[in-house]
Phi, psi and omega in degrees: 000324179294339179293345176287352175283341175288125187306322180299320178284324182296320180291325181285338180281125189256019178291138180280325182253048188292326182293321179290328177295316180295319179299315180297320178296316181297316181295324181284318188277324185241092185295340180286354173267010181295328183284349178284133181294134180299318181296320179296312180296318180296316180291324176296319178293320179297318177297321178297315180296314181297322179301313185282332173293320177293322179295322178293319180295327178285346181091014177289155177280125182272145174298137185254347179227174186294321185289323175293323177295319179297322176292325184276347183276127177276117183291340180282317183277322183239066183293321181288318179296322178298319179291325177294319179292325176296320177296316179298321179292333183268351179287136179287149179289318178217176180265007183299317182292322176294319178293323178294322179294320180292321179291326175296317180297323179296322179287325184279322186274071180268180180298323180293331182254018185289345180262010182286141177290161184292323180297314180292320179296319178298315177299317180294321177293321177295319176298319181289322181290319183256066183292337186283347179279126181277128181258128177281108187295321179299320180293321177295317180294317179296320179295318178295321180293328182282340176283138183255028185258049180216161182269338182257136179284130180266123180260132179250000000 
């Protein structure tokens, strides 16, 4: 339902009372928006809908994804909508990436590596998860050599 805040989806949706439907969904789904006044949220949504309908009539290009919508949303005029779009942008599309991370962690966190710090384990898990990213080994060696946080002198 939050995807209807994206202007391209909002224009295609032909409900006449769309703002009240979205307000009801938001209040049910996101309890931390309970303190937001219904009239304020409803009027903000109506203004949001009118803005994009006028933009479409003028022939402007409407944002088609959440990130373009987030850039186009003015936080001063639409503070609640901006926070809702931020929530929508941070929601994962599926749970596959989270499940992949957990299975990676199970393989990495063995008995031999059980004393590894969290910072190092996070870096190792990211390297394992994103295998397709090419790491410049010379840059890693130079960065490690420039850090002075070790007991043994590194000779280059």
